N, C-alpha and C positions, 0 to 999 in steps of 0.2 A: 566211354563209361556209360553204364546204365543210368546213372544219376543225371548225366548231361542230357540224355534223351528225355528223362523225366521233366527237367526244367523246360526243355523246348516244347514239349506237349502241354505243360502246365501254363505256359505263357500265352497259349492260344485260347482266346475267350470262348465261352459256350456259344455266344451269338455268331462268332466267326466260323466255328465248326458247323453250326446249323446252316450257315450260308453256303458252305461247301457241299451240303447234301442236296439231294434232288427234291426234297419235300417242297411242295408248292400248293397253296390254296387260293391264290389270288384270282385265277381266271374262272374258277368254278364258284359254286355256292354251296359248299359243304354244310349239311344241316347241323352236325354236332359242333363244328368249329364256330358256326354262326351263333349257336346257343351259348357257347362258352365265352367267345371273344366279343361278339357284338360288332357293329360297323366300324367303330373307332379302332378297335384292335386289329381288324382285318386290314384297314387302310394303313395302319402303322407298320405292318409287316409285309406290305405288298412287295417292296423292293427286295426283302430278304428271301421271300419264297418264290418270286416270279421266275419263270423260264419261258422263253419264246417257243412258238410252234416249231421253228427251225431247230432249236436245241432239243426239243422233245423227241429224241430218236433213241433207238436201242433200249438200254435199261433205264433210260431217263424219260421214256414216253409216258409212263404213268407215275403220278405222285402218290406214294404210299405214306400215310401218316398214322403213327401208332399213338392212340390217345390214352389208353389204359393198359396196364398189365397187373394182374392179380393172381396170386400173391406176389409181392415184390421179391421175397426170398423164399421160394417154395421148399417144402419138404417132400419126402418120397411119396407120400400118400395124397399129395395135393393135386388138384387139377389147375393147370395154368390156363388162364383166359386172357386173350389179347383182343382188344377192340381197336378199330381205327376207321379211316376214311380213304377211299380211292378216288382219284380224279384223272381222267384221260386228258393229258395235255397235248396229245398229238392231233393230227388233222384227219385221221382215219378211225373208223369204228374198229374196236377190238372184238374179235369173235372167239368163242370158246375160252374165255378167261378162267384161270384157275389160281387160287391162292394156296401157297405152301409155306410151311414153317421150316426154317433151315437152322440147324445148330452148327455154328462155326467152330473153329479151333479153340481149345482152352487157352486163355490169356495168362501168361505166367508172371507178369510184372505190371506195375502201375503204368509204366511208360507204354507197354503194349496196349493197354486200355485206351490211352490217349491216341495212339496211332490208329486204332480200330475206329474210334469215333470220328476220325478225319476222312475216312475213305468214302468215296462216292461211287455210284455205279456198281454193277455186279461183277464179282471176282470169283469164278467157280472154285478155285482151290482154297479160298479163304472163307467163303460163305457156307460151304458144306452142301451136301445133297439134301433134297427135300425129305422131311420125315415120311411123307407119302401115305399111301393106303387110305384109311378112313379119315385121316386128318387133312386130306386135300379138299379144299372147298371150291366147288364149281359155282360160278355166278353167271348171271345173264351178261350179254354183250355190253361193252362200255362205249357209249356214244361220246364223241369229243366234247369236252367242257362240262360234262355232267358228273356230279359226285355221287358216291355210293358208300354207305356204311357197311362194316363187316365185323364179325366176331369169330375168332378161332379158339378152340379149346383142345387141350391135349393133357393126358396124364403125365405128370412129371416123371414117374418111374419108367415110362416108355420112351424117354428121350435118350436112354442109354448113356447117362452121364456117370462114367465110372469113377473119375477122380474128383476130389473137391477142388473148387476154384471158380474162376469167373469165365463164363462162356458168352460168346457173341451169338445173339439170337436174332434171326432175320425173318421178315415176312416178305415174300416175293410174289409178284403177279406175272404169270406166263400167259401167252395167247398168240393169236395170229392177227395180222392186218392184211389188207388187200394186196399189198406189194410183197408179201412173204407167204410162202406155202408151208412153212414149218413153224412149229411152236418154239418160242424163245422167251427169255425173261425180259419183260418190258418195264419193270419197276421193282424197287426193293427199298426197304427201310430196316434199320437195325436198332437193337437195344441190347442191354446186357442182362445176363442171367447169373446172379450169384448163387452158387451151389455149395451149400455146407449143411447137409441134412442132419449131421450129428454135431453136438456141442463140442467145441474145442476145450482141451484141458486148461490151457492158459489163454484166457480171453484178453483182448486189447481193452484197456480202460479208456473209455471215450468221454471227454468233457465237451459239452455243447453249450456255448454261450447264447443267452436269449436276451437280446438288447431291447430296452425300453428307452428310446431316445427320440426326441422331436426337435423341431426348429423353434426359434424364439417366437412367442406369441404375446407376451406381456410387454407393454410399453413402460417407460419410466414415469409416466403421468399417474396421478391419482385424483380422485374426485375432490371437489372443494369442500367436502364435509369433514367432520372430526374423525370419521371412521377410515379415512384414506381409502375410499373405494377404488379397487384396481381397475385399470383401463386396458382392454385388449385391443390389439390391432384389428382383428376381425374374429369371426366365429369359426374359422377353419378347424380349430382344435376340437370343437364340439362334434364335427363330422368324423374325426378320427376316433373319438370316444364312443360314438353312437353304435348301436348294434350293427355288426357287419363292417364297421370302420377298421382302419389299420390297427390302431392301438387296442381296440376291442378284440380283434382277432388274435393279437399277440397274447393278451391276457387269457382269453378263453382257451386257446390252444396250449399255451405254456402251462396252464394249470394241470394238464394231464400228461406232462412230459418230464423226464428226469433231466432238467437243465439247470444251469447256473444263471440267475438273473443278473444282468448288467444294466444298472439304472442311472440315468441322469437325474439328480435330485431337483434340478430346475423344472423338469416335467411334473414331478410330484407337487412342488410348491405352486406351480401354475394351475394344475387341476384343483388343488386344495383351495386356491383363491376363487376358482369358478364355483365352488360349492356354496359360496355365500353371495351377497350382492356384488355385482360387478357391472362395468359399463363397457360398451364397444364403440370404437370410433366410427363416426358416420359423417363424412365431410369434415367440416370445421367444428362439429359438436360431437356429442356422444349420446348413445341410447342405452337403455337398460338391457343387460344380458338376460337370457331366459333359459339357459341350459343347466341350471343347478342340479336338476334331478339326474341328468346324464352323467355329470361329473361325480356325484355322490355314488351312483351305481358302479361306475368304473373303479373308483378308489376302494369301495367295499370288496369288489371281486378281486382286485389286485392284492389287497391285504390278506384275503383268505388264501390266495394262490401261493404266496411266498412264505407262509408260515413254516412249512417243513422243508424249505429249500435254502440254498446258499444264495446270498444277495451281495453283489459287488456294487459299491457306490463310486461312481466317477466323481472327480472334483466338480463342484457346482457349475452348471452350464456347459460341461464337457469342453474345457479349453483346448485349443489347437496347439498341441505340444510342439509340433514341427514348426509352426509359424513363430512361436515364442523362441524356439532354439535358433532359427535361421534369420529372423527379422526383429524379434522383440527384445532379445537379451541385450542389445546394444542401446536400448532406450531405458534410461534409469527408471527403476521402480516397476518394470513390467513383470519380472519374476516374483515380486513380492505378493502378487495376487494369488499364487498357487496354493500356498499353505492355508490362508484363510478360506479359500474355496473348498479345500479338502475338509477342514473342520466344520464348515457349514453343511457340507454334504452328509457327514455322519449324523449330525443333529437333525437334519431335515428328514432323512429316511427313518430314523428311530422315532421321531415324533409322529410322523404320518402313518407309517406302516407297522410300527411297534415291533420291529425286528432290528437287531444290531448288525449293521452291514460291515463288510471288510472294505477299508479304504486304502489298502496297501498295493493296489494295482493301477498301473498307468496303461492307457491304450492309445498309442499314436495312430494316426489315420492309416488304414490298410495294413497296420502292423509294420510299416516301413520305419526302420530305425537307423540312426547313425550315432556317433559318439556324443554329439552335441544334444541330440534329443534325449538320450539316456541321462545326461547330466541335468537337463531341465526337469525331467520326470522325477529324478531322485531329490531335486531341490524342493519339490512340493511335498515330500514325505513318502513317496512310493519307494518300495524296495523290490517290486516285481514289475517287469515291463512286458506287455504282450507284443511280441514280434511275430512276423510271419516267415515261413520257411523260404519264400522267394526273396527275403531281405537278409536273413541270417542263414546263408546256404551251407549245406553239407556236401561232402564228396563221398558219401556212403552209398552202398547198394541196397539199403533198407531205410525205413523211416525210424529215426531215433526217438527216444522219450522226449517229451516237450520241454521239460525243465532243464536248464543248464546255467551254471554260474558264469557271469561275464565280468567279474571283478568288482571290488569296492563293496562287497556284501550285497550286490544286486543280482537277482535271478531273472534271466530272460525266459519267459514261457512262450515257446515257439509254436505257433498255431500252424496247422497243415493248410498249405495254400490251395491245393486241389479241392479239398473238402470245404474249405471256407468260402470259395468262390463258386461252388456248385450251383447255387440258386440265384445268381446275380442276373440271369436273363429274364425274359418276359415270361413269367410263370402263369400269366393269364391264358396263354395258349395251352390247351390240353396236351398236345404232343410234346411241347417243350417241357412241361412239368413232368410228364411221365418219364421222359428220357433222363431228366435231371435226377429224379428219385432213383431210377435204376442205376445210374452212373454213381451216385453217392453210395449206394449199398455195395456196388461192385468194388469201388475204391477202398471202402472200409474193410471188406473181406481181403482184398489184396494186401493191405497193410498187415493184417493178422497172419496171413500166410507167408509173409516175407521171412519171418523168424518165429515159427510157431512154438519153439522151445523157450522163447523169452517173452515174458509179459512186459509190454510197453504201455506207456501212457501218451495219448494224443489228445490235442485240444483243437476245437473248431470254433472259429470266430467269424460268423457271417457278416454281411454288410451292416453298417450301423443302423440304418432305418429301412428294414425290409418292408415291402408292400404287403398288403393282405394276402395276395395270391402267392407271393414268395413264402410268407409264413405258413400258409397251408401246405405248400410243397415240402418245406422243411419238416413240418409236423408228420406228413406221410412217411418221409424217409426215416425219421426217428422211430416211429411206430413199427416200421418194418424190421427194426433191430430189437424190438421188444422181446423176441424169443431168446435173446442173449446167447446165441449159439457161437458167436465169435467176438462180441463186444459186451462190456458191462459198463453202466454209467458211473461217473466219478465227478465230484464237484471241483471247481477250479482251485480252491485252496489246497485240496489233497494233490491235485496234479502238480501244483507249484512245489510241493514238498516231496515229490517223488525223487528217487535216487537218479541222478543224472547219468547219461551214457558217457563214459570216459572218452569215446571216440568222436563225440559230437563236436561240431564247430562252435567255438566260444569267442572268436574275435569279432568285435563290433565293427561294421563298415565305417569308413570315413565319410565326411560330409559330401565329398564329391561324388559318392556312389548313390546318393539319394535320388530316387526317380525324378526325372525332369518334369514329367507330366504332373506329378503331385506338387512339385515346387512351384509350378505356374499358378496353382490354385491357392497358394498361401496368402494370408493377410499381409498387406504391404507395411513397410516401416511407418508410413504416415498413420496407419491405424493405431499403432502403439503410441505414437506421439499424441494423437487425439485423446487416447485413454489417459495418458499421463496428465494432460491439461485438465481433463475433467476431474481426475482424482485430486489435483492441486486445488481446484475450486472447492471441492467437497471438504477437503481437509481444513481449509480456511473457514468454511461456513459452519461446520459442525461445532467449533469451539465456542461460538456465541449463542448456541441454542440451549434452552432449558430442558428440552426433550429431544436430544440429538438423534435418538434411535428412529424417530419418525422420518428422518431424512437419510441417515446413514444406511439403514437397512435396505430400503427400496433402491437407492442409487448405487449402493455397493453391489447389489445383485445385478443391476443393469450394467454396470461396468464389467462384471464377470461375463455377462451375455455378449458383450462386445467382442470377446475373445473366443467365442464358441466355434467349434469345428463345423457346425452347420452352415457357417457363412462361406465355406469353400465354394468357389465358382460363382459367388453372388456378390461381387465387389460393390456394385451400385447399391444393392439393398443394405449391405453392411455399413456403407458410408452414410446412408440415409438414417439408419438406426443410431449410429454414433452422434450424428448431428442433432437428432431429436433429443437424445439424452442430455447432451451439453446445453442445448437451448432451454430445456425444461429446468435444469439445475440453475443456470444463470438467471432465469426468470424468477426463481424462488429467492435467490440472493438479492435481487433488486427490490424485493418487497420490504427490505430494511434499508432505508436510504435517508439522505438529508433533503429537507424541503428547500427548494430554491428560494433565495432571498433577493429582494430588490435593494437598490443602493440605500445607504443609511446616512443621515446627516447628524453629526455630533456637535452640539453647541455647548461649550463649557469645557472645563479641564478634566472632568470625570463623568462617566456615564456607564450604562450596561448595554451589552450587545447580545440579543437573544438569537439562538440557533436551534432549529426544531428537527428532531429525529422521528421518523415515522416507521412503524412496524405493522405491516399488513398481514403478517403470518398468523396462523392459528395458535402459535405458541409464543411465549416470551423470549426475549433475547437478553443476554447478560455477557459479562466479560468483554465489553466493548469500551473503548475510550474515544471521546470526541476531542480532537485537538484543533485549536484555532491559532492561526499564525498571522502576525502582522508583517507585511512585506516592506514596511518602512518604519523601523523602530525609532527613527529620529522624530517622527511626527506622532506616532501612536504606539503605546505599549499596553500590555495586558498584565493583570495580576502582579503587583509589586514590580512594575517596570520591566517585565520580561516580554520579549517579542512573541513568545509562544505560551499558551495556556491550555490545559487539558482537564477534562472532568470525566469520571466514569459514567457509563450509560446503562440503565436497566429500563426496558420498556416492555410492558405486557402485550400479549397478542392482540392485534386490532386496535392499538392505541398509538398516540404520539406523545413525545416529551419535549418541552422547550427548555433549553439549557442557557443560562445567562452568564456572560463573561464580563468582569469589570475591566473598563478601558480608561486609560489616562492619556490626554492629549498634550503634546509638547509644542506643536506648531500647526499653522493652518495648511490646508491642502488635502487632496484626495489620497486615500491609503487603500491599497488592495488587500483584502483579507482572504485567507484560504482555510476552509474547514474540511477536515478529513477524519473519517472514522478509522480506528485501528483495533485489531484484535489484541488480546492480552499479551501475546508474544511479540507485539510490535509490528505486525504485518498490516499493510494498508487494507482496508475493507471497503469495497465499492469505489466509486469515482469521487474525486475531490469536488467541493463546491466553492466557488469564488464569488465575492461581491465587493463593492466599494463603500468605504466610509469617508464622507466628506467632513473634515475637521474645520470648524470656524472658531478661532481663539477669541476670548473676551478681552477688550481694551478699555483704558480710562474714559475715553470719549463715550464709548458705549455705556459705561457705568453712569456718567453724567446725564446722558439722555434718559436712562432708566430712572435715575433719581428724580429728574424733573417731572417725568411722567407720574411718579408716585406722589410728589408734592401736589400736583394739579388734582389728582384724585382725592387727596385729603381735603384741600380747599373746597372742592366741589361738594364734598360730604358735609363740611361745616355750614356752607351756605344753605344747603338743602335742609339742614337741621333748624337753622334760624328762621327760615321762611315758614317752616311747619309750625314753629312756636308762635310767631306773630299771628298767623292765621287762627290759631286756637284762641289767642287773647282777644282778637277782634270779635270772634263769635261770642265769647263770654260777656264783653262790654255791651254788645247789642242786646243781649238778653237782660242785662241789668237796667239799661235805659228804659226798656219797655215796662219793666216791673215798677220803676220809680214814677213814671207818668201815670200809671194806673192808681198808685197810692195817692198822689197829689189830687187827682180828680175826686177821689173818695173823700179826702179831707175838706175840700171846697164845698162839697154838698152838706157836710155835717157841721160846719163852723158858723156862729153868729157874731157879727161885728160889735164890740163893746167900746164906747168912746171914753177916753181918759184925758185929764187936764182941762183947759179953758173951754170957751164956748165951742170951739172947733175941735174939741176933744183933747185939748191940752197939749197937742203936739203940732198944732197949726195945720192938720190934714183935713181933707174934705170929708165930712161925716158921711157923705153919700158913697163914698168910695170905700171899698173894703180895705182893712188894714193890711199892711205888707206882711207876708208870712215870716216865720222865723228864718233869719238868714241861714244859708248852707255853711256848714263847717266841716272840717275834715272828719270829725268824730261823729257827727250826727247825720251826715249825708247817707242816703241809701246806696250810693255808688261805692262799691268796695275798693275801687281803685283811687278814690279821693280825687284831689285836684290833679293828680298825675294823669289820670285817664283823660281829663279835659285838655290838659296841655298837649298830650299825645295827639289828640284830635286836632 
């Protein structure tokens, strides 16, 4: 069958086909290739292009490389110009070399184009005779190992191309060497000439997807400030956004093309974060990012480019549908991420680009599908799945319309495998790019000529992350079709709604038919188990936060990134990212914790036990319960003789709260206590904290000792009071005595003795002696204390 041949040719990669050709630049120093590729590119393709001197014989002696052909799809009045490079790979000098243009047979099918691209060496019957005459280019002799550039020009109308179709166009070098006396073809290279000078009545509707997808750049970390400054792994995204970078080229080129944009909203969110303050990891710390201007310029250019185009938004972070279907669906909760990722995708694109995207399409890796992948895709809300024709194969001798129903209300939009893989090679090489562009144009014309009476719709889905050089080649190929002689542009939504071909294959392959090479690159089951564990921690954490969005949004999106298709083939990097996300989240949860307590001694039958909760987050926590449990209820109970007591917890950001529990002792001895925080739904939060309470019961003996001690204190106080009173009395008496003595002395000076009675004064006293003063009485004495003061003395 022709279709069987089509698939055989289709499965041969462009790189392998180039390997089979004679082209080689490694032993020479071709000027043009050096300017285009640079040393790194030349080294990378040494093995592909190299031939030994022993192999360089016959038509493989000279390496002919075709670096440009303009126009790609000529009209009758056009001049076809072909430029390239020659390198003599043999050991002998080539004399009288001539370059000729050869038009081969018209290729009548897509599979015949595939077979023609695989041929090497010169085949007289297939390569056709030289155009000859004035179009033969004579050049100086070719010395071994030396390269020489050339340019050939010919009027398209003079090629005698009678029928519309695809022709093989070759450039051959003929000449003589020392060991041959006759001229022969010593090198040839071929390309394709799509010839359709007049517009077709029914043009093929062509949908070309233009993907804007990148790998993960944002970490789950944020700055320690209130603004939650995003942290980037490195500045590699800035290089992609800068002028000339991969993403810059995709936006610049796509702005001028009739394409359908397929965008990963994670890329938009990441670039949007870069337009403001951001930080970049640098060892164990971070430094300020400095490419805000680059990010703003790119977003502005993208917003302008998509305004008049159709935009398809993939689920946030472009989840790997095949990995979910084959590895993740058996891990509970894995599929639950798809629907939220789709909802976030629509909001993100609409907010940043101000266009409403379609979120109804799923795009498995390389368009490879099986029944389980379709089931997973539809569970996320998609009703249209982008499959590729080498996955959902047909047995027809023509290319059917892309859209076809596959059951359950789901439409498979089958992309063309040949056209979708046309630019997967190294497009940095000018000859590779030129051949890819010509092949793409030829294949698209071949599709239109298969059934020119029927208008069909075909879809092209290139690689997810084309390089800048690949994007440039894709752009040149699409511009070559701008004349709309056999194709006309169509957006993806319209292509999906096109009337299906009733003869097209609609049976989805089983899981066993999924390509083994792609299966090897899938995320392991362990990845989805890690994702589930992180989600469980997040679910428990968010219920206690007063501003949960500050945590749920960044970590929810980080979990989406853990399932990204971009991790394929990067198992170690994917594991490292998942570990970092988990560690960052656990670190945040540990900011709310119980402060460790030392052992407590409890003397008495009742007391309070304090437990402290610390919150080092920037936001408050609520809906937490602190539960304290006594492990020995016979010795110590809490709150109304219960072994367990609990209290609600509310702690502001950056604060601590001490919670007191009433305790009642029943017996002496140590009692282990366990404090644990719980969420409002009864799930433990954080680690439990244990400490010991030493209970010492109060006995009658102890009470007697305490009473004796109190009595001694009272007696000591009485004694101190008495002593202080006596001291004060003595001081007062001393002052009174001094005053009395002074008064007596004063009286003695002022008093004269008067005798009374007989000759001796009537009282028998000596008249020389002074009379006895008035005796002291209690009422007349100057001593306020009277006789008592004397007695005390």
